[in-house]
N, C-alpha and C positions, 0 to 999 in steps of 0.2 A: 427256718426255726432257729432260735437263739441257742448257741451251745453254751456250756458251762463256762469256757474259757471267755466268751463274749460277755456273758452275764457278770461274771467277776469283775472284768475290766470296766464295765459300764457302772458297776456299783461303786468302785472306789475312784474311778477316774472319768466321770460323765462327760468331761470336755474333751477328752482324749479321742483324736481321729485315728482309727485303726482298721485293718481289714485282715483277714485269714484266708488261706487257701490251702488245699492238699498239696503235699510235697513228696516227691519220690527221690530218694537218696541212692545214688549208685555206689557200689563197692562197700554197702554196709557190712560190718563184721556179723557172721551168723549168730555170734553169741547175743547180739543186741536185738535180734529179731524176736518179737514176742514180748519183750520187756519194755519196749519203747515204740511210740507212735510219734510221726512227724508232721508238722505243719509250717507254712511260712507266715509269720506274724509280721505285719507291716505297720510299725508306729512311727508317726511323725516323719513319713516318707523314708523310713530306713527299715530294710528287711531284716528280721530276726528269725533265727531257727528256734521254733517252739517245739520242745521235747516233752511229750506226754509220757509221764512215768506210769507203767502199769504193774510193776513189781514193787509192793510196799516195804519190802526188806531192804531196798536200796537207800543209800543216804549220801551225804556230802562228798565222802571219800570216793565213791563210786562215781559220782557225777563228774567230779574233776578229772578222774582218769578217763573215763568215757567221752567227756567233752573235748579232750584233746585229740582223742581218736577221731571223733566226729568231724572235727574242724579240718582234718585232712580231706574230708570229703565235701564239706560245704562250709566255706569261710565266712559265716555269718555270726554276729553276736548271738549268744545262747540264752534261751529263757526256758526254765525247767517248770513244768506243769504238773502238780501233785493233787490228788484228792484229799490226801491226809498226810501228816508228818508230825512225829514226836516234838515236843517242845525243845529238847535238847538238840535234835537234828535241825530245828529251825534256827537255833542260835548258831550253830555251825554253819549254816548255809549264809547267815548275815556276815560272820567273822571272815568266811572265805570269799565275801563280795561276789556271790553267785546271784544272778538274776533268777527270781522265781515267783510263782503264782500258786497259791494255796486256795483250792476251789472254795468260792465264798466266805474266805477267812482272813486272807492276807496277801498283799502285793509287796514285793521287795524288788526294785528295780534300780539299783545303784546307777546303772548306765543313763537313767532319765532322772537321777536325783530324787527317787520317789520310794518312800516306805510307809505303807498304810496297813492297818489291821483293825480287826473287830474290836481290839483293845482300845483303840484310839477313841477318846472322848469326842472327838470330831475329826472329820476329814482334813488332814493336812496338806496344805499346798506349799510349794516350794517358795520361798520369800528370800530377799537378799539378807544376808547376815549382817546384823547391826555392828556398830563399834563395841558395844559391850559383849556381844557375841563373839567377835574376833578376840577380845581381851581374854574370854573364857578359854578359847582354844590355846592361846598363847600361855596362859597359866598352866593349863592341863599338860601341856607339852614339856614345860620347864619344871614344874613342881609336881605334877600328877597327884594333886590332893583334892580334886573336886570329884572324881568318879566314886561312886557309892554314897554321895551326900544328896539330901532333898533341896528342892528349889529354895526353900527357906533358909537352910544352912548356907547355900552358896550365895544366896543374896546377902546374908550376914557377912561373908567374906568381903564381898565387894560393897558393903554398905549401900546397898539399893534396896528398894521396895520389892516384895515378893511379886507383885504383878509386873513391875519392870523387868524382873530377872524372868519371869514366865515367858514374856514377849521376846527376849533375847535368845531363849533357849528353843523357842518353837522352830525357828528356821533350821537350827542344829539338827534337830529330831527329823525335820522333813529331808534334810540333806543325808540322813544317814549317818552323821558323825557321831551321835550318841543315841541312847534309848532310855525309856522311862520304865522301869520295872516295879510292880507292886510287891512290896516285902511286908507282910502283916498289914497294918493299916497305913503304912508309909509308902510313898511314891518315891524312888531313888533313881537319879540320874547316873548312867554308866556310859562313859566314853569309849571310842574306838581307841585302839593302840596308838600310842604317839606317833608311830611311823606314819599311820594313815593320816591323823590329824596334820602332821608336818607336810604330807605330800599334798593334802587338800589346800593348806594354807599357802603353799608355794605357788600352786596353779591359779588360785582364785582370789587372793587378797594383794592388794597393791599397798604402796606406800602411803602412810598415815599423813604425810605432809601435804598441805593443800596450798600454802604459801609461806613466804618467809619475809620478815621485816628486820630492819637493823636499828639498833638503839645506840645512843651515844655513851652508855654505861652498861656494865654487865648486871643482868639482873640476879636477884638473890634467890637461893633456894629452888632453882630450877635444874634439871638433870641436863647433863651434857648430851649432845646427840650428834649425828653425822660423823665427820672425819675426825672431830674433837674427840668424840667417845672412843672410836677405834684407836686412835693414836694413844689415848690414856691406857689402852689395853694391849699395845703392840709395840713394835719398833718403828712404826710409822710416824713421819713428822707431822706435827700439828699444822694447822691453817693458821694464816696471820691473826685472824680474831677467832675466838670461840663460838661454838654453835651450841644453842640451847633447844629444848622443846617444851611445848605446853599446848593444850587443848585450846583451840581457837576460842571457845565460848569462855573458858577461864581467862585468857588473856584479855578479852574484851571487858571483863568485870574488874580483873586487878589493875590493868594497865590502860584503862580507857582514856586517861588524860596523859598517857606517856608520850614524850616527845621522840619522834622518830629521827633517823638520821640517814644521810647518804651512805651508800656502801664504803666509799673511799674514806670517810670521816668516822664511820661507826666503830665501836669497841666491843659490839656483839651482834651475833646473827640469832634471830629466835625463829624457829620452825613452828608454825600453827597448824596443829593437828585436827582432823575430823573426828578424833576420839580421845578419850582420856589416856594420859600416859599411864603405864602399868608397869609393875615389878622392875622400877628403877632399882639399880644396885650400885653402890659406892660412888653415887652421884653421877651414873651413867645409865642411860636408857637400856632396856633388855635387848639381849643379843639377836632376837628374832626381828623386833621392830628395826634395830640397826641393819640386819640383812635386808629387809624389805626397802629400806631407804637407799642402801648403797649398792644394791645387787646390779643395777644398770650403769654402774661406773665404768668407764673405758680404761681406767688406770689399772694396770696390771698388778701394781704394788698394793692397792686397795683390795683387789679381789683374792690375792694370796693372803693377806692378814685376815680378811674377813673369813676365809675358808679355815685358817687355823684356829679362829675364835669360835666358829661354829663347832669344830672338832672337840674343843674342851666341853662343850655341852652334848657331845654325843649326837651331833646333827652333821648332815652333809647336804649342800645345795645340789638340787637336780640340774643336769645340764640340758 
């Protein structure tokens, strides 16, 4: 017989392979008996502790506290299962990155990069974040002016079509980096705190540079990038020739007839990016893209100055 847990998982994740089985936990605190039931939930060949909540008065604060104690008895990632939960507690669950299943209504499993609910107009599957999506994250981290706006308003900021912006935001919703809330007749996008966006970006986003070309002259109106951009904002010495940045598509349009040069004879190096350059300031690329480009440098001086520059923007690189 199909259980409510299995029914909810199949409803929102029909292609997910999973199994459940009864589980007895030794040394469980007496206070937890009667308010929780436990099962092992195996998803994608990984075991999870499924915690069925029987006391409807409990909430995220309790789950975090009790979850730490339960982890001492069984060190599995935890998934909380509830028959009902008030909307404000659901928001708190999401803010605290707790994995949970709300019977027949919602699945939020950040450990699997999945967040689905009845409010979804369609089942969202996790897709790769586009270049525009990455630029959305960068802007929200650095400026924080996108949260609370509609897709139309955000599209206006980026000078894109609403449909294009919708496609860019969809993977961010699926990854749990933002959510779409209905306020009156409007649907507004609300992003996670910048610390969570920054953590995700460091872990999942790579350098935008796909290749570099050399030119016999310095290009006009392109922002500085690489060591040049860092040197202009620190005590680091500049490279012999300056480095600039431009999206590859834009370069192919503007410089399709440009004469290239050998590195030894060039007066400029141009990075060709897989997405548009965004939020350049004082003729330099933004600090986040600069970090993504230089974070693998083996030069300790580069890493030191990059760390100082990040600190000016209240950011710190994870080690």
